[in-house]
Every structure is written in structure tokens, then in C-alpha cells.
C-alpha positions in Angstrom: 42.2 -30.2 -21.8 44.7 -30.3 -19.0 45.0 -32.3 -15.8 43.8 -30.3 -12.7 45.4 -30.4 -9.2 44.0 -32.2 -6.2 43.4 -28.9 -4.3 39.8 -28.5 -3.0 38.3 -25.0 -3.8 35.5 -24.3 -1.4 32.7 -21.9 -2.4 33.8 -19.5 0.4 37.4 -19.5 -1.0 36.2 -18.8 -4.5 34.1 -15.7 -3.3 37.1 -14.5 -1.2 39.3 -14.7 -4.3 36.8 -12.8 -6.4 36.5 -10.0 -3.8 40.3 -9.7 -3.2 40.7 -7.2 -6.0 38.1 -4.8 -4.4 39.5 -2.1 -2.1 36.4 0.0 -1.6 34.7 -0.2 1.9 31.3 -0.5 0.1 31.0 -2.9 -2.9 27.8 -3.4 -4.9 27.6 -6.9 -6.4 25.1 -7.9 -9.1 24.3 -11.3 -7.5 21.5 -12.2 -9.9 22.2 -15.9 -9.3 22.0 -15.7 -5.5 25.5 -17.0 -5.0 26.3 -14.8 -2.0 23.2 -16.0 -0.3 24.5 -19.6 -0.2 27.6 -18.8 1.8 28.0 -20.5 5.2 28.1 -17.0 6.9 27.7 -13.4 5.9 31.3 -12.3 6.4 34.2 -12.5 3.9 37.7 -11.6 4.9 40.0 -10.3 2.1 43.5 -8.7 2.0 41.9 -5.3 2.3 38.7 -5.6 4.3 36.6 -7.9 6.4 33.3 -7.5 4.6 29.8 -8.0 6.0 27.4 -9.2 3.2 23.9 -7.5 3.2 21.4 -8.5 0.6 19.4 -5.8 -1.2 16.0 -7.1 -2.4 13.6 -4.4 -3.7 10.7 -6.2 -1.9 12.5 -6.1 1.4 14.0 -2.6 1.1 13.3 -1.5 4.7 15.1 -4.4 6.3 18.1 -3.8 4.0 18.3 -0.1 4.8 18.2 -0.6 8.5 21.0 -3.2 8.4 23.1 -1.0 6.1 22.8 2.1 8.2 23.6 0.2 11.4 26.7 -1.3 9.9 28.0 1.9 8.4 27.7 3.7 11.7 30.3 1.3 13.1 32.6 1.7 10.0 31.9 -1.9 8.9 32.9 -2.5 5.3 30.0 -3.9 3.3 29.2 -6.0 0.3 25.7 -5.1 -1.0 24.4 -8.2 -2.7 21.9 -7.1 -5.4 19.4 -9.9 -5.8 16.1 -8.6 -7.1 16.6 -5.2 -8.7 16.5 -2.9 -11.7 18.6 0.1 -12.6 15.8 2.6 -12.2 14.8 1.3 -8.8 18.5 1.1 -7.7 19.1 4.7 -8.5 15.9 5.8 -6.6 16.6 3.7 -3.5 20.4 3.5 -3.3 21.4 6.7 -5.1 22.9 8.2 -1.9 25.1 5.1 -1.4 26.2 5.1 -5.1 27.1 8.8 -5.0 28.8 8.7 -1.6 31.0 5.8 -2.6 31.6 6.9 -6.2 30.3 3.7 -7.6 29.8 3.7 -11.4 28.0 0.4 -11.7 27.5 -2.9 -9.7 30.2 -5.6 -10.2 28.7 -8.7 -11.8 29.2 -12.0 -10.0 28.3 -15.2 -12.0 29.2 -18.8 -11.6 31.6 -18.6 -14.5 33.4 -15.6 -12.8 34.0 -17.8 -9.8 35.3 -20.7 -11.9 38.2 -18.4 -12.9 39.3 -18.3 -9.2 40.0 -22.1 -9.2 43.7 -22.9 -8.9 43.6 -24.4 -12.5 40.9 -22.1 -13.9 37.9 -23.2 -15.9 37.1 -20.4 -18.4 33.6 -21.3 -19.7 31.1 -19.5 -21.9 28.3 -17.6 -20.0 25.8 -20.1 -21.3 26.8 -22.2 -18.2 25.7 -19.7 -15.7 22.0 -20.7 -15.5 23.0 -24.4 -14.8 25.8 -24.0 -12.3 24.4 -21.4 -9.8 23.4 -24.0 -7.1 26.1 -26.6 -7.7 29.4 -25.0 -8.5 31.4 -27.0 -5.9 30.0 -30.2 -7.3 30.8 -29.1 -10.8 34.4 -28.2 -9.8 34.9 -31.6 -8.2 33.5 -33.3 -11.3 36.0 -31.4 -13.5 38.9 -32.2 -11.3 38.0 -35.9 -11.1 37.9 -36.0 -14.8 41.0 -33.9 -15.3 39.2 -31.0 -17.0 40.6 -27.5 -17.1 41.3 -24.8 -19.6 39.3 -22.4 -21.9 36.0 -23.5 -23.6 34.0 -21.7 -26.3 30.2 -21.9 -26.4 30.0 -25.2 -28.2 32.6 -26.8 -26.0 30.9 -25.4 -22.9 27.6 -26.9 -24.0 29.3 -30.3 -24.6 30.9 -30.1 -21.2 27.6 -29.4 -19.5 26.1 -32.4 -21.4 28.9 -34.5 -20.1 28.3 -33.3 -16.5 24.5 -33.6 -16.6 24.2 -37.0 -18.1 27.6 -38.6 -17.3 27.6 -39.5 -21.0 30.5 -38.2 -23.0 28.9 -36.2 -25.9 32.3 -34.8 -27.1 32.2 -37.3 -30.0 29.8 -36.1 -32.8 26.3 -37.4 -32.1 23.2 -36.0 -34.0 20.4 -34.3 -32.0 17.9 -37.1 -32.0 20.4 -39.6 -30.8 21.6 -37.3 -28.1 18.0 -37.0 -26.9 17.4 -40.7 -27.1 20.7 -41.5 -25.3 20.0 -39.0 -22.6 16.4 -40.4 -22.1 17.7 -43.9 -21.8 20.0 -42.8 -19.0 16.9 -41.8 -17.0 17.2 -38.0 -17.3 14.0 -36.2 -16.6 13.2 -34.1 -19.6 14.9 -32.0 -22.3 15.1 -28.2 -22.8 16.2 -25.9 -25.5 19.6 -24.6 -24.3 19.9 -20.8 -24.8 18.4 -20.9 -28.3 20.9 -23.4 -29.7 20.0 -26.5 -31.6 21.5 -28.8 -29.0 19.1 -30.5 -26.7 20.4 -30.6 -23.2 19.4 -33.4 -20.9 18.5 -32.2 -17.4 19.1 -34.2 -14.2 17.0 -33.7 -11.1 19.5 -31.3 -9.7 19.0 -29.0 -12.6 15.3 -29.6 -13.1 13.9 -26.6 -11.2 16.4 -24.1 -12.7 15.8 -25.4 -16.2 12.0 -25.2 -15.9 12.1 -21.6 -14.6 14.5 -20.2 -17.1 14.3 -22.2 -20.3 11.3 -23.0 -22.6 10.5 -26.6 -23.4 11.6 -27.9 -26.8 8.7 -27.6 -29.1 9.0 -31.1 -30.7 9.0 -32.8 -27.3 6.3 -30.6 -25.7 3.5 -33.2 -26.0 5.6 -35.9 -24.2 4.3 -36.4 -20.7 7.1 -37.8 -18.6 5.5 -38.9 -15.3 2.5 -40.9 -14.3 0.9 -37.9 -12.7 1.1 -35.9 -15.9 -0.5 -38.8 -17.8 -3.3 -39.1 -15.3 -4.0 -35.4 -15.6 -4.1 -35.7 -19.3 -6.5 -38.6 -19.2 -8.7 -36.5 -16.9 -8.7 -33.8 -19.5 -9.9 -36.2 -22.1 -12.7 -37.4 -19.8 -13.7 -33.8 -19.1 -13.9 -33.0 -22.8 -16.2 -35.9 -23.5 -18.3 -35.1 -20.4 -18.8 -31.4 -21.3 -19.4 -32.2 -25.0 -22.3 -34.6 -24.0 -24.2 -31.7 -22.4 -23.3 -29.0 -25.0 -21.0 -27.1 -22.7 -18.8 -24.4 -24.4 -15.4 -25.9 -24.9 -13.3 -22.9 -25.8 -11.4 -23.2 -22.6 -9.9 -26.5 -23.9 -7.7 -24.5 -26.3 -5.3 -23.9 -23.4 -4.5 -27.7 -23.3 -3.1 -27.6 -26.8 -0.7 -25.5 -28.8 -3.3 -25.0 -31.4 -7.1 -25.1 -31.1 -8.8 -28.5 -31.2 -10.6 -29.6 -34.3 -14.3 -29.9 -34.4 -14.5 -33.5 -33.1 -11.6 -33.2 -30.7 -9.9 -36.0 -32.4 -6.6 -34.2 -32.1 -6.6 -34.3 -28.3 -7.8 -38.0 -28.3 -5.2 -39.0 -30.9 -2.5 -37.3 -28.9 -3.6 -39.2 -25.7 -3.3 -42.5 -27.6 0.2 -41.6 -29.0 1.6 -40.9 -25.6 1.0 -44.3 -24.0 -1.7 -46.4 -25.7 -2.2 -49.1 -23.2 -2.1 -47.0 -20.0 -4.2 -44.2 -21.4 -6.7 -46.3 -23.2 -7.7 -48.2 -20.1 -8.3 -44.9 -18.2 -10.3 -43.3 -21.1 -12.4 -46.4 -21.5 -13.1 -46.5 -17.8 -14.1 -42.8 -17.9 -16.5 -43.5 -20.8 -18.2 -46.2 -18.8 -18.5 -44.0 -15.8 -20.3 -41.2 -17.7 -24.0 -41.6 -17.7 -24.8 -39.3 -20.7 -28.6 -39.9 -20.4 -28.6 -38.7 -16.8 -26.6 -35.6 -17.9 -29.0 -34.8 -20.6 -32.0 -35.1 -18.2 -30.4 -32.8 -15.8 -29.6 -30.3 -18.5 -33.2 -29.9 -19.5 -34.0 -27.8 -16.4 -30.6 -26.1 -15.9 -27.7 -24.5 -17.7 -25.0 -26.9 -19.1 -22.6 -25.8 -16.4 -25.0 -26.5 -13.6 -25.9 -29.9 -15.1 -22.4 -31.1 -15.5 -20.9 -30.0 -12.2 -21.6 -33.3 -10.3 -19.7 -35.3 -13.0 -16.7 -33.0 -13.4 -13.1 -33.7 -12.8 -11.0 -31.0 -11.2 -9.9 -29.7 -14.6 -13.4 -28.8 -15.7 -14.6 -27.7 -12.2 -11.8 -25.2 -12.1 -12.8 -23.9 -15.5 -16.5 -23.5 -14.6 -15.5 -21.8 -11.3 -13.4 -19.3 -13.3 -16.2 -18.6 -15.8 -18.7 -18.0 -13.0 -16.3 -15.7 -11.1 -15.8 -13.7 -14.3 -19.5 -13.4 -14.8 -20.0 -12.2 -11.2 -17.1 -9.7 -11.4 -18.3 -8.2 -14.7 -21.8 -7.5 -13.5 -20.9 -7.1 -9.7 -24.1 -9.0 -9.1 -24.9 -12.5 -7.8 -27.5 -14.4 -9.8 -29.4 -17.5 -8.7 -27.5 -19.6 -11.3 -24.2 -18.5 -9.7 -25.3 -19.8 -6.3 -26.5 -23.0 -7.9 -23.1 -23.6 -9.5 -21.5 -23.0 -6.0 -23.9 -25.5 -4.4 -23.4 -28.2 -7.1 -19.6 -27.9 -7.0 -19.5 -28.0 -3.2 -21.7 -31.1 -3.1 -19.2 -32.7 -5.5 -16.3 -31.8 -3.3 -14.6 -29.5 -5.8 -12.5 -26.5 -4.8 -14.9 -23.5 -4.7 -12.8 -21.1 -2.6 -12.5 -18.4 -5.3 -16.1 -18.6 -6.3 -17.3 -18.5 -2.7 -15.1 -15.4 -2.1 -16.5 -13.7 -5.2 -20.1 -14.2 -4.0 -19.2 -13.0 -0.5 -17.4 -10.0 -1.9 -20.3 -9.0 -4.1 -22.9 -9.3 -1.4 -20.8 -7.3 1.1 -19.9 -4.7 -1.5 -23.6 -4.1 -2.1 -24.3 -3.7 1.6 -21.5 -1.2 2.2 -22.4 0.7 -1.0 -25.9 1.2 0.2 -24.9 2.2 3.8 -22.5 4.9 2.8 -25.1 6.5 0.6 -26.7 7.9 3.8 -25.4 10.4 6.3 -23.3 8.8 9.0 -22.3 11.0 12.0 -21.6 8.2 14.6 -17.9 7.3 15.0 -18.7 3.7 16.0 -20.7 3.2 12.8 -17.7 4.3 10.8 -15.5 1.9 12.7 -17.9 -1.0 11.7 -18.0 0.1 8.0 -14.2 0.5 8.0 -13.7 -3.1 9.3 -16.0 -4.4 6.6 -14.1 -2.4 3.9 -10.7 -3.6 5.1 -11.8 -7.2 5.0 -13.3 -6.6 1.6 -9.9 -5.3 0.3 -8.3 -8.6 1.3 -11.0 -10.6 -0.4 -10.4 -8.6 -3.6 -6.7 -9.4 -3.3 -7.3 -13.1 -2.9 -9.7 -13.3 -5.9 -6.9 -11.6 -7.9 -9.1 -9.9 -10.4 -7.8 -6.5 -11.6 -11.4 -5.5 -12.5 -12.6 -6.4 -9.0 -9.7 -4.5 -7.4 -10.6 -1.4 -9.4 -14.3 -1.6 -8.4 -13.2 -2.0 -4.8 -10.9 1.1 -5.0 -13.8 3.2 -6.4 -16.0 2.1 -3.4 -13.1 2.9 -1.0 -12.6 6.4 -2.4 -16.3 7.2 -2.1 -16.4 5.9 1.5 -13.2 7.8 2.4 -14.6 11.1 1.1 -17.8 10.6 3.1 -15.7 9.8 6.2 -13.7 13.0 5.8 -16.9 15.0 5.5 -18.1 13.3 8.7 -14.9 14.2 10.6 -15.3 17.8 9.3 -18.7 18.0 11.0 -18.4 15.7 14.0 -14.8 15.4 15.2 -15.3 17.8 18.1 -18.2 15.8 19.3 -16.3 12.5 19.0 -13.4 13.6 21.1 -15.8 14.5 24.0 -17.9 11.3 23.6 -17.2 8.7 26.3 -18.5 6.0 24.0 -15.7 6.6 21.4 -12.2 5.2 22.1 -9.5 7.6 21.1 -5.7 7.6 21.4 -5.8 9.1 24.9 -8.1 6.3 26.1 -5.7 3.5 25.3 -3.6 3.8 28.4 -6.5 3.4 30.8 -8.8 1.1 28.8 -6.2 -1.3 27.7 -2.7 -1.0 29.1 -3.4 -0.3 32.8 -6.4 -2.6 32.8 -4.2 -5.4 31.5 -1.5 -4.6 34.2 -4.2 -5.1 36.8 -5.2 -8.5 35.4 -1.9 -10.1 34.1 1.5 -10.5 35.7 3.3 -9.6 32.5 2.1 -7.2 29.9 3.7 -6.4 26.6 2.9 -3.1 24.9 3.9 -3.6 21.3 3.5 -0.6 19.0 3.7 -1.0 15.3 4.2 2.6 14.2 2.1 3.4 11.2 0.5 0.0 10.8 -2.9 0.2 9.1 -5.9 -1.9 10.1 -5.8 -3.8 6.8 -2.1 -4.6 7.5 -3.2 -6.0 10.9 -5.8 -8.2 9.2 -3.0 -9.7 7.1 -0.6 -10.4 10.0 -3.3 -11.6 12.4 -3.3 -15.1 11.0 0.4 -15.4 11.7 -0.2 -14.9 15.4 -3.3 -17.0 15.7 -1.6 -20.3 16.4 0.5 -18.9 19.2 -1.8 -16.4 21.0 -5.5 -16.2 21.9 -6.8 -13.0 20.2 -9.3 -11.8 22.8 -10.3 -8.7 20.8 -9.1 -6.7 17.8 -10.7 -3.7 16.1 -9.9 -0.2 15.0 -10.1 2.8 17.2 -10.0 6.6 16.5 -6.6 8.2 16.3 -6.4 11.9 17.4 -5.4 14.7 15.0 -2.8 15.1 13.8 -2.2 11.5 12.9 1.5 11.9 13.2 3.9 10.0 15.5 5.0 12.9 17.8 1.4 13.6 18.6 -0.5 10.3 18.3 2.1 7.9 19.9 3.0 10.1 22.8 -0.7 10.5 23.4 -1.6 6.8 23.5 1.4 6.0 25.8 0.6 8.8 28.3 -3.2 9.1 28.1 -2.6 12.9 27.7 -3.6 15.1 24.8 -1.0 17.0 22.8 -2.1 20.2 24.6 -1.6 18.6 28.0 1.8 17.2 27.1 3.2 20.5 25.8 1.8 22.4 28.8 3.1 19.8 31.4 6.5 19.2 29.9 7.2 22.4 28.2 8.3 20.6 25.0 7.3 21.3 21.4 6.1 17.9 20.2 7.1 18.2 16.6 10.7 19.1 17.6 11.1 16.6 20.4 9.4 13.8 18.5 9.3 10.7 20.7 12.7 11.2 22.4 11.1 11.5 25.8 8.3 8.9 25.4 9.9 6.3 27.6 10.1 8.7 30.5 6.6 10.0 29.9 5.3 6.5 29.7 6.9 5.7 33.0 5.4 8.8 34.6 2.0 8.0 33.3 2.0 4.3 34.4 3.8 4.9 37.7 6.2 2.1 36.8 9.9 2.9 37.2 13.2 1.1 37.2 13.0 -2.6 36.2 9.2 -2.7 36.5 9.1 -1.3 33.0 11.5 -2.1 30.2 11.4 -0.3 26.8 13.1 -0.9 23.5 12.9 1.4 20.4 13.5 0.2 17.8 13.0 -3.5 18.5 12.8 -5.1 15.1 16.1 -4.2 13.4 18.8 -6.9 13.4 21.2 -4.9 15.7 18.5 -4.5 18.4 17.0 -8.0 18.5 19.4 -9.2 21.2 18.4 -6.4 23.5 14.7 -7.1 22.8 15.3 -10.7 23.7 16.8 -9.7 27.0 13.7 -7.6 27.8 11.5 -10.7 27.0 13.5 -12.7 29.5 13.3 -10.0 32.2 10.9 -10.0 35.2 9.5 -6.6 34.2 5.8 -6.1 34.6 5.5 -4.0 31.5 7.7 -4.6 28.4 7.3 -2.1 25.6 8.7 -2.9 22.1 8.4 -0.3 19.2 8.5 -1.4 15.6 8.8 1.0 12.6 8.7 -1.3 9.5 5.3 0.0 8.3 5.8 3.7 9.2 9.2 3.9 7.3 7.4 3.1 4.1 6.0 6.6 4.2 9.3 8.4 4.9 12.5 9.2 2.9 15.9 7.7 3.2 19.2 9.5 2.4 17.5 12.3 0.5 15.8 9.8 -1.8 12.0 9.9 -2.4 9.7 7.6 -0.4 9.6 4.1 -1.8 5.8 4.4 -1.9 6.0 6.9 -4.7 6.9 3.9 -6.9 3.8 1.8 -6.0 0.9 1.3 -8.3 -2.3 1.1 -6.4 -3.2 0.5 -2.8 -2.9 -3.2 -3.1 0.9 -3.1 -3.1 1.0 -0.9 0.0 -1.4 -3.3 1.7 0.8 -6.3 1.1 4.3 -5.1 1.6 4.2 -4.6 5.4 2.3 -7.9 5.8 5.0 -9.8 4.0 7.8 -7.9 5.8 6.2 -8.8 9.2 5.9 -12.5 8.3 9.5 -12.6 7.1 11.2 -10.5 9.7 9.1 -9.8 12.8 6.7 -12.7 13.3 9.3 -15.2 14.7 10.5 -12.7 17.3 7.0 -12.1 18.6 5.8 -15.7 18.5 8.8 -16.6 20.7 7.5 -14.5 23.6 5.6 -17.4 25.4 8.7 -19.6 25.1 11.1 -16.9 26.3 9.1 -14.9 28.9 9.4 -16.3 32.4 5.7 -15.9 33.0 3.5 -18.9 32.2 0.7 -16.5 31.0 0.6 -12.9 30.0 -1.0 -10.3 27.7 0.0 -8.3 24.7 -1.5 -4.9 23.9 -0.7 -4.7 20.1 -1.4 -1.3 18.8 -0.7 1.2 16.0 -0.6 5.0 16.6 -1.8 5.9 13.1 -2.1 4.6 9.5 -1.2 6.1 6.1 -3.0 7.0 2.9 -2.1 7.8 -0.7 -2.1 11.5 -1.4 -1.6 13.2 -4.8 -3.8 16.3 -4.8 -1.2 19.1 -4.1 -2.1 22.1 -2.1 0.2 25.1 -1.5 -0.5 26.9 1.8 0.6 30.4 2.7 2.9 30.6 5.7 3.5 26.8 5.4 6.6 25.9 7.4 7.9 22.5 6.4 10.2 22.4 9.6 7.2 22.2 12.0 4.6 20.6 9.8 4.0 17.4 7.9 2.8 16.7 4.4 -0.8 16.1 5.8 -0.9 18.7 8.5 0.4 22.2 9.2 1.0 24.1 12.4 1.4 27.8 12.7 -0.8 30.2 10.7 -2.8 32.3 10.7 -4.6 30.7 7.7 -7.8 30.7 5.8 -9.2 27.2 5.2 -7.6 25.8 2.1 -9.7 23.5 -0.2 -9.5 19.9 0.7 -8.5 20.6 4.3 -9.9 20.9 7.8 -9.0 24.0 9.8 -8.7 24.0 13.6 -8.3 27.6 14.7 -6.1 28.7 17.7 -9.2 30.0 19.3 -10.7 26.5 19.4 -7.5 24.7 20.4 -8.8 23.9 23.8 -11.8 22.2 22.3 -9.6 20.2 20.0 -7.2 19.4 23.0 -4.4 20.8 20.8 -1.5 23.2 21.6 -2.1 26.9 21.2 -1.7 27.3 17.4 -3.7 27.1 14.2 -3.7 23.6 12.6 -4.6 22.6 9.1 -5.4 18.9 8.4 -5.4 17.6 4.9 -8.4 15.4 4.0 -8.9 12.5 1.6 -6.1 12.7 -1.1 -4.8 16.2 -0.4 -1.1 16.7 0.3 0.5 19.9 1.6 3.8 20.4 -0.3 6.2 22.8 -1.9 6.9 20.3 -4.7 5.1 19.6 -8.0 3.7 16.1 -8.7 4.1 14.9 -5.1 2.3 11.5 -5.0 3.0 9.1 -2.2 1.8 7.5 1.0 1.7 9.9 3.9 0.1 10.5 7.3 -0.9 13.3 9.7 -4.3 14.2 8.2 -7.8 12.9 7.9 -8.7 9.7 6.1 -10.1 6.2 7.0 -6.6 4.6 6.9 -4.9 7.3 8.9 -7.5 7.8 11.6 -8.7 4.3 12.3 -5.6 2.2 13.3 -5.8 -1.2 15.1 -5.7 -2.2 18.7 -5.7 -5.8 19.9 -5.5 -7.8 23.1 -3.6 -11.1 22.8 -3.0 -13.5 25.6 -1.0 -16.8 26.1 
């Protein structure tokens, strides 16, 4: 080993050195250790370029894509940091970038790569990467202080890490047991098997989280409980075993506490408890024995099941097990028995956590009610709105219970309800759009926006393009602490449930037919390019009385949105696209939703995106806006649904149609679709053309095996989006 210089290598300098050899304006970096995310800023200046760093995370794809496209429009060189990714997903989502830039594969960036950029390099084996990702500067300082530099093979790298982690020099031969003993005496938390080698690596607090997440525990030390809390939990487990045994409860679940099943008398678990810390453990176990009144337990057990009898005496370990068993029983039969409710009552009275059990009972009861209701004929739109609210809430409960069997049963109920709803639209849509008791898209302006303008000095019209009602239920809790939610519920979106028609209609109060006749514009072609002017015309608010920002959520536009919040405008309109973009294509690549398995994923992605990227911006409104009080009309123009039943339609023109509706004709009614003839366009309040609307899971396509989330047609999710009134 050689002496190192006194020069300080900052993390920023190391990354700059690593990127200096890259001349491309777009560089893909495999940043599996999250190194680029720990930089002080997101810009790196090299000899060739001043790079902006944008992180690609497969779970936050939309945010990444908007940032990338915005930067490339200005010619900004970019480093794409690949954090959570796989090759197949990368090709599907970034294929256009890879092809355009001629990128063969991402450049790998690891801690050991950066160590080569030090003035006197440290060339370590890759075994060091897991341990150094969050403390590379500290490690460099340690090596410089101790005069360490040069090339290290795997064994030497391991010894150096031992030296760094424990501050005990292991470079002299020491057998494994003495290494473990010496490391333990130095106060190091626990041991782990280092990358499959025989050498046991002591782990300090700074390495504890990383080690636990990446490395398995050493088998011979697995039974060692290192903290008081772990010992207490173990003593509780012993108490629970004895308590359950006294009333004949099934003890199979205890297997999970051990690496091998317990013997008949559970002596293995008791002996292990004594071995760990005899004095401390024995006192706790003896006290537990004194507290258990076995005679009382047996008396109670005579008139109830063992699980009911024992609930009042259980520690959290056993209560959790009984809860899980009861939930499994409910889910399997999808029926709530008296014994299930008894367990819930007993556990509640003993102050145990029964959230999951309570939700399972609630889910099952509500499931049965909805199942019965949709068996009948339902023609009333408002009844469907009520059923839809219940179904949407039920979906979130199924997600929280986190049982795949329950999710499948919910999906089956949903599909039946959706098919019934589509049949109801077939038969009753014309009567709904002429019923004054049904709120449709063209009623939103008068019933919500203009009414709020009359009552409040400042009104925000926030449109989440494509947000479904079940998405709203997930983001509502994020806004609860900041705003008073006066009302929130679904309403009926007009057909087609596509942005050029639905959003223009809700901002103007005019039907698609009226808009095309009044402005002489073909809605599919003009899209929403004129919606700001049309919104001004319909509200009578011009100049600074109405401010409008579309889009409002992308990073490049947030400053402008903040200016609008600070303005004195009476109406401030902000448009967000994060949910709608899930159903569209980027750069010629297929929609991200074609990769999703089940509706549960599509339900959760926009919710998490909102919480991570949009919530802070909206919850700042009361602090930024000059008005002491105001109102927000939060609304979506349409939802989206999964479609996989392909239908090819004669005369189908993809340039003026969507995947869930078609305009033009003439047509005969295809299977799985609703046909609005030109002759009835006035009744439908549609432009003078034939329209076809796909129902349920039908998709209009020229492709084979087209399976993704789309909108424009008829389904519960597409036609019943949310509207909410919030105040502060």
C-alpha cells in the first residue's frame, strides 16, 4: 500500500471525472446504487457538456418523460440516471431515446468506478459496492488518513472493509470465530455473510440498513437477538405459545418463528430463549406464567372456539396470527360468520390491532349488498352513481387487505357491474342527457364554477385530465388536512369520453354540437388549443380576471403556476395531465399501461404520482394566494378503462377517431358498441356525423392483441369521473 496525497476529492468532483470521457449529448447511466441522486445539485459541467441529471424510475415514468422532453426542446445535454429499471421495460419506454442517440447499452456507475477517479486511485473489487454507496467520501477520507491506495483483490478488499467498518486491523490472520468475537466486543451491531464468502463482516450503524436489505444473516448467528426489543418480542412469543397451548389452539403458525418446526412439547423454542439470555428472559417468562390464568381460559373455551377464548389474553404476536387466520376464512368463503364478528369484538376489547379484520368484514358485507343490487334492472343514472361510489371504495378496501384472492373476487364483481352499466347506457343515455336531475359535463360550468364565482372572491378550477373516481378517493386524504372538502362525488361525462369533447364541454357549458356550430372548429382536430379563449367567452371573464395554465404540473411550468396563484385573478385555472398520459403513447412506444397486470396497478400509480409530485403544489395554495379564503373546483373530464376485446370497423379512420370511439361512417352497429346515427345527432347533442362508442372491454383498433387502458367510450370508469368542491 502507498501513501495518498492530502487532496480532498468531493463526490461532485468524482462524478465529474467519471463523466468527462462522455461526449454524447444524452448519456444513460446505470445508477443502481443511487449515487447521482445524492449530488448537491442536478447539474454536472464537464469538458464537453454541462449536463442536467434526470432520474428515470419505472414507477415515475410520466414525470421523467415530461422533464426529458422539456430539456431536449432547449438543446440541454442530459444524463439519464437509471435507478429502478429492467432491460425489457427500458426498451419499451426509452426505445426512441436509445435509437435516436445510438446508445448500445447504459454506462454502469458504481462506487468502485468512482474510486478510480481519486488522485491516487483505489482499485477495489466489486464486492465493496454494496457497502460504500452512501459513504464514499467518508471512505476516501479514511483511506487517505491511513495512507491507503493501490489495487486490491477480493480478499484484500474484504479485509480493507473490515478495517474500515470496525476500526480493527484484520489484515493479520485471524480465524472467523475470533473475528466475530473481536468485532462484537467493539460494539458492532450484527454480522452478515459477505457476498457468499466465509468471512464474517462486522457492520456498524452506518452500514446496518444496507446490509440488512442486501445480505442474508449468517446462519450460525441467526438465533442471536442483539437488542432489548428483540429479546422482549421473543419472550412474548414464548408467552403466546404457552397461552395458546393451554386452550388447544392450533400452533402451526409458530413454525415461522423458527428455522425448523418446533418439537411436540415446544422445548426447542423454550431452550432457545434460555440460551439467549437466561437471567433476563427467565424473569419475563416466569412472570408471563404467573399472569396466565389457565383455568379461566379453559372455562371460557367450553362455550367458544379456542381462538375466541384466548383473544383477551393474547400478546400482539398471537393476536396478529388470529386476525390473519380469521381474514383468510372470510376471504375464502366471502361470508361473515358470527364467530368472525366475535373474534373482532374480543380483540377490540383487548385493544389489539384489528384494522385488517375490520376491513375484511366491511368488504364482505358491502360486496354482498352491491352483488344483490346489480342483479336487478337499473335505469336511473343517480342510482348508478351511488353504486359506482360504493364499488370504488370497495376497490381500495381490497387493496388495503392485500389479498390476491379478494382482489380477484372484486374484479369479477366489477366486470359484472360494468357490463350492466353499459347495457343501461345503451337503453337510457338519451333520457339521461335530457334529465335535469342528472349532472353531466355541460352542467359543471353553471352548477359549480359560476356558482362558486358568485360566492367566493377567488376560485380555482383545477382539472385533472383523465383522473378516475377511484384515483380521487386515493388522493383525497392528502388534501384533507389543508382544505375543507364540502362535497365530492362522481358525475356523468358526455360521450365521447375523450378530452377534445369532454373537457371543452365542461369548461364552456356547451355540447360538442354547439361548440362546432358556434366556432366552426372540428373538435378532434383542434383538440383543446382554443379552450382558454372558449372558457373566457363562457364565463365572461377576460384579461387578468381569469388566469390559465396548461400544463401546470410539469417542472418547467410550476413557476408560472405559482405566479398565477399569487395573482389577484378571480378565476385561476390549472390543468394537470399526469393521469391521462398513462393512456397515451410516447415517442412511438406503446402505452405504459399495456405492461400493467390488473386494475390494481392502474388504480395506484396516479395516486402515488400525485402524492410525490403534485400534492405539495396544490396544498400551498392557501399560503400563496392573496385571498384569505377561496374555493377550488377540482374535476376530471373523463376516466379510463382496460380494453382488450379488439373490433375492426369498416370505414374506421384513426385520424379522426379514438380507440374507444369512431366518427364518420356510415356504419352498422358492431358487436360490443353503441351506435349514434347522424340522424339522431341532435338528440345526442353531437356534431352531424355517425358515432360509434365502444362498450365494456371493446377496443377499436387496426392492431392485433391491443390490450391497454384507453378512454372515449362507455364504461363505469370512463363515464363517471369525480367533481369536488374544496374551500379554505
